[in-house]
C-alpha positions as CSV (number, residue, x, y, z in Angstrom):
1,M,-26.8,8.7,34.4
2,T,-30.0,10.0,35.8
3,A,-28.0,12.7,37.7
4,E,-26.1,13.9,34.6
5,A,-29.2,14.6,32.4
6,P,-30.8,17.2,34.6
7,R,-27.4,19.1,34.9
8,G,-27.1,19.1,31.1
9,D,-30.6,20.3,30.6
10,A,-30.2,22.9,33.4
11,S,-27.0,24.3,31.6
12,V,-28.9,24.5,28.3
13,E,-31.8,26.2,30.0
14,A,-29.4,28.6,31.7
15,E,-27.9,29.5,28.4
16,K,-31.3,30.0,26.8
17,L,-32.6,32.0,29.8
18,D,-29.8,34.5,29.9
19,P,-31.6,37.5,28.4
20,K,-28.8,39.9,29.3
21,Q,-26.1,38.0,27.5
22,D,-28.5,37.5,24.5
23,A,-29.3,41.2,24.4
24,Q,-25.6,42.1,24.5
25,E,-24.8,39.7,21.7
26,H,-27.7,41.1,19.6
27,E,-26.7,44.7,20.3
28,S,-23.1,44.0,19.2
29,L,-24.3,42.3,16.0
30,K,-26.7,45.1,15.2
31,Y,-23.9,47.6,15.5
32,H,-21.6,45.4,13.4
33,L,-24.3,45.2,10.7
34,L,-24.4,49.0,10.4
35,G,-21.3,48.6,8.2
36,P,-18.0,50.4,7.7
37,S,-19.7,53.6,6.3
38,L,-21.1,54.6,9.6
39,T,-18.9,57.6,9.8
40,K,-19.9,58.9,6.4
41,A,-20.9,62.6,6.3
42,G,-24.7,63.1,6.7
43,Q,-25.1,60.3,9.3
44,D,-24.7,62.4,12.5
45,S,-28.4,63.3,12.8
46,V,-29.6,59.8,11.9
47,D,-31.1,57.5,14.6
48,Q,-28.6,54.7,14.2
49,S,-30.5,52.4,16.5
50,K,-33.5,52.5,14.3
51,V,-31.3,51.9,11.2
52,S,-29.6,48.9,12.8
53,E,-33.0,47.4,13.8
54,I,-34.2,47.6,10.2
55,I,-30.9,46.1,8.8
56,Y,-31.0,43.4,11.4
57,N,-34.6,42.4,10.6
58,A,-34.1,42.7,6.8
59,S,-31.1,40.4,6.7
60,K,-32.1,38.0,9.6
61,G,-32.1,34.4,8.4
62,S,-29.9,34.9,5.4
63,K,-26.6,33.2,5.0
64,F,-24.9,36.5,5.3
65,F,-26.5,37.2,8.6
66,N,-25.5,33.7,9.9
67,R,-21.9,34.3,8.9
68,E,-21.8,37.8,10.4
69,E,-23.5,36.4,13.6
70,E,-20.7,33.8,13.8
71,K,-18.0,36.4,13.3
72,D,-19.6,38.6,16.0
73,K,-19.5,35.7,18.5
74,I,-15.9,35.0,17.7
75,L,-15.1,38.7,18.3
76,T,-17.0,38.6,21.5
77,V,-14.9,35.8,22.8
78,K,-11.8,37.5,21.8
79,I,-12.8,40.6,23.6
80,E,-13.5,38.6,26.7
81,Q,-10.0,37.2,26.5
82,I,-8.5,40.7,26.1
83,L,-10.4,41.9,29.2
84,A,-9.2,38.8,31.2
85,K,-5.6,39.5,30.1
86,K,-5.9,43.2,31.0
87,Q,-7.3,42.2,34.5
88,Q,-4.3,40.0,35.0
89,L,-1.9,42.7,33.9
90,E,-3.4,45.1,36.4
91,T,-2.0,42.9,39.1
92,L,1.6,43.1,37.8
93,D,4.3,45.7,38.0
94,L,4.2,47.3,34.6
95,S,6.7,50.1,35.3
96,R,9.0,48.7,32.5
97,E,6.1,48.7,30.0
98,L,5.3,52.2,31.1
99,R,8.8,53.4,30.4
100,N,9.0,51.7,27.1
101,A,5.7,53.3,26.1
102,D,7.0,56.7,27.1
103,V,10.2,56.1,25.1
104,L,8.2,55.2,22.0
105,I,6.1,58.3,22.4
106,S,9.2,60.4,22.6
107,Q,10.7,58.8,19.5
108,C,7.5,59.3,17.5
109,E,7.2,62.8,18.7
110,A,10.7,63.5,17.4
111,T,9.5,62.7,13.9
112,R,6.8,65.4,13.9
113,D,6.9,67.6,10.8
114,L,4.9,70.8,10.9
115,T,6.5,72.4,7.8
116,Q,4.2,70.9,5.2
117,V,0.7,71.8,4.2
118,I,-1.2,68.7,3.2
119,V,-4.7,68.9,1.8
120,H,-7.2,66.1,1.4
121,I,-9.8,66.7,-1.4
122,D,-13.0,64.7,-1.4
123,C,-15.8,65.2,-3.9
124,D,-19.2,65.5,-2.2
125,A,-21.4,62.4,-3.0
126,F,-19.5,62.3,-6.3
127,Y,-21.6,59.8,-8.4
128,A,-24.8,61.3,-7.2
129,A,-23.6,64.8,-7.9
130,V,-22.6,63.9,-11.5
131,E,-26.0,62.2,-12.1
132,Q,-27.8,65.3,-10.7
133,L,-26.1,67.4,-13.4
134,D,-28.1,65.5,-16.0
135,R,-31.3,65.3,-13.9
136,P,-31.6,68.5,-11.9
137,E,-35.1,67.6,-10.8
138,L,-33.5,65.1,-8.3
139,E,-31.9,67.8,-6.3
140,N,-34.3,67.6,-3.3
141,L,-35.4,64.0,-3.8
142,P,-33.6,61.0,-2.1
143,F,-31.7,59.0,-4.7
144,A,-28.8,56.6,-4.8
145,V,-26.4,55.3,-7.5
146,G,-26.0,51.6,-7.9
147,G,-27.9,48.4,-8.4
148,G,-27.7,45.6,-5.9
149,V,-25.5,47.8,-3.7
150,L,-25.4,51.6,-3.2
151,T,-22.1,53.1,-4.3
152,T,-23.2,56.5,-3.1
153,C,-26.4,58.4,-2.3
154,N,-27.2,62.1,-2.0
155,Y,-27.6,63.9,1.3
156,A,-31.4,63.8,1.1
157,A,-31.1,59.9,1.2
158,R,-28.5,59.9,3.9
159,R,-30.9,61.6,6.2
160,F,-32.9,58.3,6.2
161,G,-29.7,56.3,7.1
162,C,-28.8,55.2,3.5
163,R,-25.1,55.1,2.8
164,S,-22.5,53.7,0.5
165,G,-22.0,49.8,0.6
166,M,-25.6,49.2,1.8
167,A,-27.8,46.6,0.0
168,S,-30.4,48.3,-2.1
169,F,-33.3,46.3,-0.7
170,V,-32.2,47.4,2.8
171,A,-32.0,51.0,1.7
172,K,-35.5,50.7,0.3
173,K,-36.7,49.6,3.7
174,L,-35.1,52.7,5.3
175,C,-36.3,55.0,2.5
176,P,-39.2,53.5,0.5
177,Q,-39.2,56.5,-1.9
178,L,-35.5,56.1,-2.7
179,I,-34.7,56.4,-6.4
180,L,-32.0,54.1,-7.8
181,I,-29.9,55.2,-10.8
182,P,-27.6,52.7,-12.6
183,L,-23.8,53.2,-12.7
184,N,-22.2,55.1,-15.6
185,F,-18.4,55.0,-15.1
186,D,-17.6,56.7,-18.3
187,K,-19.5,59.7,-17.1
188,Y,-17.8,59.7,-13.7
189,T,-14.3,59.2,-15.3
190,S,-14.8,62.2,-17.5
191,K,-15.9,64.4,-14.7
192,A,-13.1,63.2,-12.5
193,T,-10.6,64.2,-15.3
194,E,-12.0,67.8,-15.1
195,V,-11.4,67.9,-11.3
196,R,-7.9,66.4,-11.6
197,E,-6.9,69.0,-14.1
198,V,-7.6,71.7,-11.5
199,L,-5.7,69.8,-8.8
200,A,-2.6,69.5,-11.0
201,D,-2.4,73.3,-11.1
202,Y,-1.8,73.4,-7.3
203,D,0.3,70.2,-7.0
204,P,1.4,68.4,-10.2
205,R,2.4,65.4,-8.1
206,F,-0.9,65.0,-6.2
207,E,-1.8,61.6,-5.0
208,S,-5.1,60.0,-6.1
209,A,-6.8,57.9,-3.3
210,S,-9.7,57.0,-5.6
211,I,-11.7,58.5,-8.5
212,D,-13.2,61.2,-6.2
213,E,-10.5,62.0,-3.6
214,A,-6.9,63.0,-3.6
215,Y,-4.0,64.3,-1.5
216,L,-2.1,67.5,-2.3
217,N,1.0,69.1,-0.9
218,I,0.5,72.9,-1.5
219,T,3.4,74.1,0.5
220,E,5.3,75.2,-2.5
221,Y,2.2,76.7,-4.2
222,C,1.4,78.8,-1.2
223,A,5.0,80.1,-1.0
224,E,5.1,81.0,-4.7
225,H,1.8,82.8,-4.6
226,S,2.1,84.3,-1.2
227,M,-1.2,82.8,-0.1
228,E,-2.5,81.3,3.1
229,P,-3.4,77.6,2.9
230,A,-7.1,78.3,3.6
231,E,-7.2,81.0,0.9
232,A,-5.5,78.7,-1.7
233,V,-7.8,75.8,-1.0
234,E,-10.9,78.0,-1.1
235,Q,-9.7,79.1,-4.5
236,L,-9.2,75.6,-5.6
237,R,-12.6,74.6,-4.6
238,R,-14.1,77.5,-6.4
239,E,-12.3,76.6,-9.6
240,V,-13.4,73.0,-9.4
241,H,-17.0,74.1,-9.1
242,Q,-16.7,76.5,-12.0
243,K,-15.1,73.9,-14.2
244,A,-16.8,70.6,-13.2
245,K,-20.1,72.1,-11.7
246,I,-19.7,69.9,-8.6
247,T,-18.6,70.7,-5.1
248,V,-15.7,69.3,-3.1
249,S,-14.8,69.4,0.6
250,A,-11.3,69.8,1.9
251,G,-9.2,69.2,5.1
252,I,-6.0,71.2,5.6
253,A,-3.5,69.9,8.1
254,A,0.2,69.1,8.7
255,N,-0.1,65.5,7.4
256,S,-2.3,63.2,5.4
257,K,-3.9,61.4,8.4
258,L,-5.1,64.7,9.9
259,A,-6.1,66.1,6.5
260,K,-8.3,63.0,5.8
261,I,-10.1,63.5,9.2
262,C,-10.5,67.3,8.6
263,S,-12.1,66.9,5.2
264,N,-15.1,65.2,6.8
265,M,-15.6,68.0,9.3
266,N,-17.5,70.5,7.2
267,K,-19.1,68.4,4.5
268,P,-20.6,69.1,2.1
269,N,-19.0,71.9,0.2
270,G,-16.8,73.1,3.1
271,Q,-13.3,73.0,4.4
272,F,-11.6,72.7,7.8
273,V,-8.2,74.0,8.8
274,L,-6.2,72.4,11.7
275,P,-3.4,74.7,12.6
276,S,0.1,73.2,12.2
277,E,0.8,73.6,16.0
278,R,1.5,70.7,18.3
279,N,-0.9,72.0,21.1
280,A,-3.7,72.5,18.6
281,I,-3.2,69.0,17.1
282,M,-3.1,67.3,20.5
283,A,-6.3,69.0,21.6
284,F,-8.0,68.0,18.4
285,M,-7.0,64.4,18.8
286,R,-7.8,64.3,22.5
287,D,-11.6,64.3,22.0
288,L,-11.7,62.6,18.6
289,P,-13.5,59.3,18.6
290,C,-11.2,56.4,17.6
291,R,-13.5,55.4,14.8
292,K,-13.0,58.7,13.0
293,V,-9.3,57.7,12.4
294,N,-8.7,56.0,9.1
295,G,-7.4,52.6,9.9
296,I,-9.6,51.9,12.9
297,G,-12.6,49.8,11.9
298,R,-15.5,48.1,13.6
299,V,-13.4,45.3,15.1
300,L,-10.6,47.4,16.6
301,E,-13.1,50.0,17.7
302,R,-15.0,47.4,19.8
303,E,-11.7,46.0,21.2
304,L,-10.5,49.4,22.3
305,S,-13.9,50.5,23.6
306,A,-14.0,47.4,25.8
307,I,-10.8,48.4,27.6
308,G,-11.9,52.0,28.0
309,V,-10.4,53.6,24.9
310,K,-13.2,55.5,23.2
311,T,-11.2,58.6,22.0
312,C,-7.7,59.1,20.9
313,G,-7.0,60.9,24.1
314,D,-7.8,57.7,26.1
315,I,-4.8,56.0,24.5
316,F,-2.3,57.7,26.8
317,P,-3.7,56.5,30.2
318,Q,-3.8,52.9,28.9
319,R,-0.4,53.0,27.2
320,Q,1.2,50.4,29.6
321,Y,-1.3,47.8,28.5
322,L,-1.7,48.3,24.8
323,N,1.5,46.6,23.7
324,R,0.9,43.5,25.7
325,L,-2.7,43.4,24.5
326,F,-2.5,44.2,20.8
327,G,1.2,43.8,19.8
328,D,4.0,46.2,18.7
329,K,2.5,47.3,15.3
330,T,-0.9,48.1,16.6
331,F,0.6,49.9,19.6
332,E,2.8,52.1,17.5
333,F,-0.2,52.9,15.2
334,L,-2.2,53.9,18.3
335,V,0.6,56.1,19.6
336,N,0.7,57.9,16.3
337,C,-3.1,58.4,16.5
338,Y,-2.7,59.8,20.0
339,L,0.0,62.3,18.8
340,G,-1.8,63.1,15.5
341,L,1.2,62.0,13.4
342,G,1.0,60.8,9.8
343,R,3.0,60.9,6.6
344,T,3.8,64.1,4.8
345,N,5.1,62.7,1.5
346,V,2.7,63.0,-1.3
347,Q,3.4,61.5,-4.7
348,P,1.5,60.1,-7.6
349,A,-0.3,56.8,-6.8
350,E,1.4,55.0,-9.7
351,E,4.8,55.5,-8.2
352,Y,4.0,53.2,-5.2
353,E,5.3,49.7,-5.5
354,R,2.6,47.3,-6.5
355,K,2.2,44.3,-4.4
356,S,-0.4,42.2,-6.3
357,V,-3.0,42.3,-9.2
358,G,-6.3,40.5,-8.8
359,T,-9.8,40.1,-10.1
360,E,-12.8,38.5,-8.5
361,S,-16.4,37.9,-9.2
362,T,-19.6,37.4,-7.0
363,F,-22.4,35.3,-8.3
364,R,-25.3,33.2,-7.2
365,D,-24.5,30.0,-5.4
366,M,-22.8,27.8,-8.0
367,S,-21.8,24.0,-7.7
368,D,-21.8,22.8,-11.2
369,P,-18.1,21.9,-12.1
370,V,-18.6,23.0,-15.7
371,Q,-19.9,26.4,-14.6
372,L,-17.2,26.8,-12.1
373,R,-14.5,26.1,-14.7
374,E,-16.2,28.6,-17.1
375,K,-16.2,31.2,-14.3
376,L,-12.5,30.5,-13.6
377,R,-11.7,30.9,-17.3
378,W,-13.6,34.2,-17.4
379,I,-11.7,35.5,-14.4
380,A,-8.4,34.4,-16.0
381,D,-9.2,36.4,-19.1
382,E,-10.0,39.5,-17.0
383,L,-6.9,39.1,-14.9
384,E,-4.7,39.0,-18.1
385,K,-6.2,42.4,-19.1
386,D,-5.3,43.8,-15.7
387,M,-1.8,42.3,-15.9
388,R,-1.2,43.9,-19.3
389,R,-2.3,47.2,-18.1
390,A,-0.1,47.0,-15.0
391,E,2.8,45.7,-17.2
392,C,3.8,42.9,-14.9
393,K,3.9,39.2,-14.4
394,G,3.4,37.1,-11.2
395,R,5.4,34.3,-9.7
396,T,2.7,33.2,-7.3
397,L,-1.0,32.6,-8.2
398,V,-3.6,32.8,-5.5
399,L,-7.2,31.3,-5.8
400,K,-9.8,32.8,-3.5
401,V,-13.2,31.4,-3.1
402,K,-16.1,32.1,-0.8
403,L,-18.4,29.2,0.1
404,H,-22.2,29.6,0.2
405,T,-21.8,29.8,4.0
406,Y,-19.6,33.0,3.5
407,E,-16.5,31.1,4.6
408,V,-13.5,32.4,2.7
409,L,-10.8,30.0,1.5
410,T,-7.5,30.8,-0.2
411,R,-5.0,28.5,-1.9
412,Q,-1.8,29.5,-3.7
413,V,0.8,27.9,-6.0
414,V,4.3,29.1,-6.9
415,T,4.6,28.8,-10.7
416,P,7.9,27.6,-12.3
417,K,7.9,30.9,-14.3
418,A,6.3,34.3,-14.0
419,I,2.9,34.3,-15.8
420,F,0.3,36.7,-17.0
421,L,-1.4,35.0,-19.9
422,A,-5.0,33.8,-19.4
423,D,-4.1,30.3,-20.5
424,D,-1.3,30.0,-17.9
425,L,-3.5,31.6,-15.2
426,Y,-6.3,29.1,-16.0
427,N,-4.0,26.1,-16.3
428,Y,-2.3,26.8,-12.9
429,G,-5.5,27.7,-11.2
430,L,-7.6,24.7,-12.4
431,P,-5.6,22.1,-10.3
432,I,-6.2,24.3,-7.2
433,L,-9.9,24.4,-7.8
434,A,-10.0,20.7,-8.5
435,K,-8.2,19.9,-5.2
436,L,-10.8,22.1,-3.3
437,E,-13.6,20.1,-5.0
438,Q,-12.0,16.9,-3.7
439,E,-11.5,18.3,-0.2
440,I,-15.1,19.6,0.0
441,P,-17.5,17.3,-1.9
442,G,-20.4,19.2,-3.4
443,I,-18.7,22.5,-2.9
444,K,-21.0,25.5,-3.5
445,L,-19.4,28.9,-4.2
446,R,-20.7,32.4,-4.4
447,L,-17.4,34.2,-5.2
448,M,-14.2,33.3,-7.0
449,G,-11.1,35.3,-7.6
450,L,-7.5,35.0,-9.0
451,R,-4.6,37.2,-7.8
452,C,-1.0,37.3,-8.8
453,T,1.7,38.2,-6.2
454,H,5.5,38.5,-6.3
455,L,5.3,40.6,-9.4
456,V,7.9,41.1,-12.1
457,S,7.8,44.2,-14.3
458,T,7.5,43.8,-18.0
459,K,8.0,47.4,-18.8
460,K,10.5,48.0,-21.6
461,P,13.5,50.1,-20.8
462,D,13.6,53.5,-22.6
463,T,16.6,53.3,-24.9
464,R,16.2,56.8,-26.2
465,A,17.7,58.2,-23.1
466,F,21.0,56.4,-23.8
467,F,21.3,58.3,-27.1
468,G,20.7,61.7,-25.6
469,L,17.0,61.9,-26.7
470,R,14.2,62.8,-24.4
471,P,12.4,59.7,-22.9
472,V,9.0,59.1,-24.5
473,R,6.2,59.0,-22.0
474,D,4.9,55.6,-21.3
475,A,1.6,54.7,-22.8
476,A,0.2,54.0,-19.4
477,T,1.2,57.5,-18.4
478,A,-0.1,59.2,-21.5
479,S,-3.4,57.5,-21.7
480,P,-5.6,57.2,-18.6
481,E,-7.7,54.4,-20.1
482,K,-4.7,52.2,-20.8
483,G,-2.9,53.2,-17.6
484,A,-5.8,52.3,-15.4
485,G,-5.3,49.3,-13.1
486,L,-6.7,48.1,-9.8
487,R,-5.1,49.7,-6.8
488,S,-4.9,46.4,-5.0
489,G,-3.8,47.5,-1.6
490,V,-1.1,49.9,-2.6
491,V,-0.5,52.2,0.3
492,G,2.2,54.6,1.2
493,D,2.3,54.0,5.0
494,D,0.4,52.3,7.8
495,E,-2.9,54.0,6.9
496,E,-5.0,52.4,4.2
497,W,-7.2,54.2,1.7
498,E,-10.8,53.7,2.4
499,Q,-12.1,50.8,0.4
500,W,-15.6,49.9,-0.6
501,P,-16.8,47.2,2.0
502,E,-16.4,43.8,0.4
503,D,-19.0,42.1,2.7
504,A,-21.5,44.8,1.8
505,F,-21.0,44.2,-1.9
506,E,-21.5,40.5,-1.4
507,L,-24.6,41.0,0.7
508,A,-26.1,43.2,-2.1
509,E,-24.9,41.1,-5.0
510,A,-25.7,37.7,-3.7
511,D,-28.6,38.1,-1.3
512,A,-30.2,40.7,-3.5
513,A,-30.1,38.2,-6.4
514,D,-31.5,35.5,-4.1
515,T,-34.4,37.8,-3.1
516,G,-35.1,38.7,-6.7
517,E,-34.2,42.4,-6.2
518,V,-31.9,42.5,-9.2
519,D,-31.3,40.4,-12.3
520,P,-28.7,37.8,-11.5
521,S,-27.1,38.3,-14.9
522,D,-26.4,41.9,-14.0
523,V,-25.1,41.1,-10.5
524,S,-21.4,40.7,-11.1
525,P,-20.3,42.2,-14.5
526,Y,-16.7,43.1,-14.8
527,R,-16.8,46.6,-13.5
528,R,-14.5,49.4,-12.5
529,H,-14.7,50.3,-8.9
530,G,-13.4,53.9,-8.7
531,K,-10.1,52.8,-7.2
532,E,-8.1,52.6,-10.5
533,I,-4.7,54.2,-10.7
534,V,-4.7,56.9,-13.4
535,A,-1.7,59.0,-14.2
536,N,-1.8,62.7,-13.2
537,P,-2.7,65.1,-16.0
538,Q,-0.3,67.7,-17.2
539,K,-0.9,71.4,-16.4
540,R,-3.7,72.9,-18.5
541,E,-1.9,76.1,-19.7
542,A,0.0,75.7,-22.9
543,A,3.6,75.7,-21.8
544,P,5.8,78.4,-23.6
545,E,7.9,76.9,-26.4
546,E,11.1,75.8,-24.7
547,E,14.4,77.2,-25.9
548,Q,16.7,74.6,-27.3
549,W,20.4,74.5,-28.2
550,D,21.8,72.3,-30.9
551,C,24.5,69.9,-29.8
552,P,27.7,70.5,-31.9
553,I,28.6,66.8,-31.8
554,C,25.3,65.0,-32.6
555,G,23.3,67.9,-33.9
556,R,20.3,67.0,-31.8
557,P,18.3,69.8,-30.1
558,Q,18.8,69.8,-26.3
559,S,17.2,71.7,-23.4
560,A,18.7,75.2,-22.9
561,D,20.0,74.4,-19.5
562,E,23.8,75.0,-19.2
563,R,24.4,72.1,-16.8
564,Q,22.4,69.6,-18.7
565,F,23.8,70.8,-22.0
566,N,27.4,70.3,-20.8
567,E,26.6,66.9,-19.5
568,H,25.1,65.9,-22.9
569,I,28.2,67.3,-24.7
570,D,30.5,65.3,-22.4
571,L,28.4,62.2,-23.2
572,C,28.5,62.8,-26.9
573,L,32.3,63.4,-26.8
574,S,32.8,60.1,-25.1
575,R,30.7,58.3,-27.6
576,Q,32.4,60.1,-30.4
577,T,35.8,59.0,-29.0
578,I,34.7,55.4,-28.8
579,R,33.2,55.6,-32.3
580,E,36.4,57.0,-33.8
581,T,38.5,54.4,-32.0
582,V,36.4,51.6,-33.3
583,Q,36.4,53.0,-36.8
584,Q,40.3,53.3,-36.7
585,D,40.7,49.7,-35.5
586,A,38.4,48.5,-38.2
587,A,40.4,50.4,-40.9
588,Q,43.7,48.9,-39.8
589,V,42.5,45.3,-40.3
590,P,42.4,45.5,-44.1
591,M,45.7,47.4,-44.2
592,Q,47.5,44.6,-42.4
593,S,46.1,42.1,-44.9
594,R,47.8,44.1,-47.8
595,G,51.2,44.0,-46.1
596,T,51.3,47.7,-45.4
597,T,52.0,47.2,-41.7
598,P,54.9,49.4,-40.7
599,E,56.2,46.9,-38.2
600,T,58.4,44.0,-39.3
601,K,57.1,40.8,-38.1
602,R,59.5,38.2,-36.8
603,P,59.7,35.1,-39.1
604,K,57.9,32.1,-37.7
605,L,60.0,29.3,-36.3
606,G,59.9,26.1,-38.2
607,P,58.4,23.1,-36.5
608,E,61.9,21.6,-36.0
609,K,63.4,24.8,-34.4
610,K,63.0,25.5,-30.8
611,R,63.3,28.7,-28.9
612,G,66.5,29.3,-26.9
613,R,70.2,29.5,-27.9
614,P,71.1,29.0,-31.6
615,V,72.6,25.7,-32.6
616,A,76.2,25.9,-34.0
617,Q,76.6,24.6,-37.5
618,D,79.3,21.8,-38.2
619,P,81.7,23.3,-40.8
620,R,82.6,19.9,-42.1
621,Q,79.1,19.5,-43.5
622,K,78.8,20.3,-47.2
623,K,76.1,22.3,-48.6
624,L,74.1,20.3,-51.1
625,R,72.7,22.1,-54.0
626,F,70.1,20.6,-56.2
627,G,70.1,22.0,-59.6
628,Q,67.9,21.2,-62.6
629,S,68.9,18.3,-64.5
């Protein structure tokens, strides 16, 4: 026993006295705390090491810090396992993996489409730009929009290291003179509508990624107007500035992934054109840092960097290892990054299939069962509003909670029927919450949310089309307010739209409330977040009155298109034939009842007579006649 104690003490001391390992852990944690907005425009000239030090010291000791530190340690262990596996793979014959990788590269290359012109439009510091229109004196002063968390900040504030998703009290340490302006979504929505009206002129089927960014396919527009893509986009940006008085930046490329990257190259108020040529695209991607690609975040960046993949060009030399280290899906994604491939289809966001609808709320640490149930009821009410706007019901209900230690738990239940009413949401969610309270005595929460999945549409079919009338636009399409709904992870391909960082919101909303920076009652109101789906506007010009032809069958006006008009007449004739046949059959029924049927009916056989040969009558039988007496 006396020999074991010194060894234990020595191992503990060795762990404590390993400054190199401790420094590495702290460096990785500091980088992690910089947040997902590190690549935002205006951050290139900032001393990120200084910013990370300030964030580290400002959040040190908080529950959020402890949770992030734990996550960073887990990631460090995972990276060590990846490196150990790679070292083992280096001793093996990977010629088969190399061939498979080359085959995949060839298959992906065969899908390359260089015929489309895709544009990504991104408003420059949108919320800040809108606020500056009302307060022009802020032009050269550092200011940000938000409360407990910054939703955006102007470029003067970005020079200090401030960025979206950052806690306001941390931003104040970076820039003590920072001015905070509260959110006003009505103002932003109105200004976004002005921008969207201009976009609709260039591509009526443009795709909104959020309130301040969108994708357009201007291939057809350029062909119709005999314009180069750069010229058309410059004209678009000029029209936006003239109409909305704000600036936008643009990326022009052969697909959406490249266009998204390019729109950040010449911000603010600029544009970047990547030629639609394979050699130009490959050269562009070769030196591009992996983090610049939408879909590669802090975690995957660290994992790739550990094995020597720092730029997209580094993917090719490591291709024989990537599948074994990260799996098929990630490997294919990385191959597409290396080749600069992405989707070319652009369509209105509301046309994407919706996977789920959810609402959640962050608040101060809460353990009172009565308050938790009140919060659950409030969330159920808000979710019903979202479900009504989305016109759907859900067959699976998911309850999400975050403990005061920042540990996230989710539980779900499959309901016997599709639900959307607040009463049902609450009644099915309450037993899940009660079970959690039993599993974790004294449970203390700082976030709660409800989400419905396995959705069933409740949209009513348009019966007007059956009768040859033009379909009426859905209320959700006609009214942006009614049609708004949470985007909820709706994406068109393997790349995801940039989302506001959840952890950063919770750091600001919860820790800022704990430190007294903001009023707790204002921390988590039900808010719009700029990711709502809004139907595309119609073109601004008053369309010329459409010529119409009257249908000779039904008399209703129809579009003056020969093919459509003939199809409508055929449809009307078939309906007319069916209608006449039904009316004729209905008219014959009363005629038959009056005995005017032309056909002679066979007399019914008596109950004693049977079908078959007639029975011969006996001539000896006498006919009996019964007269009146």
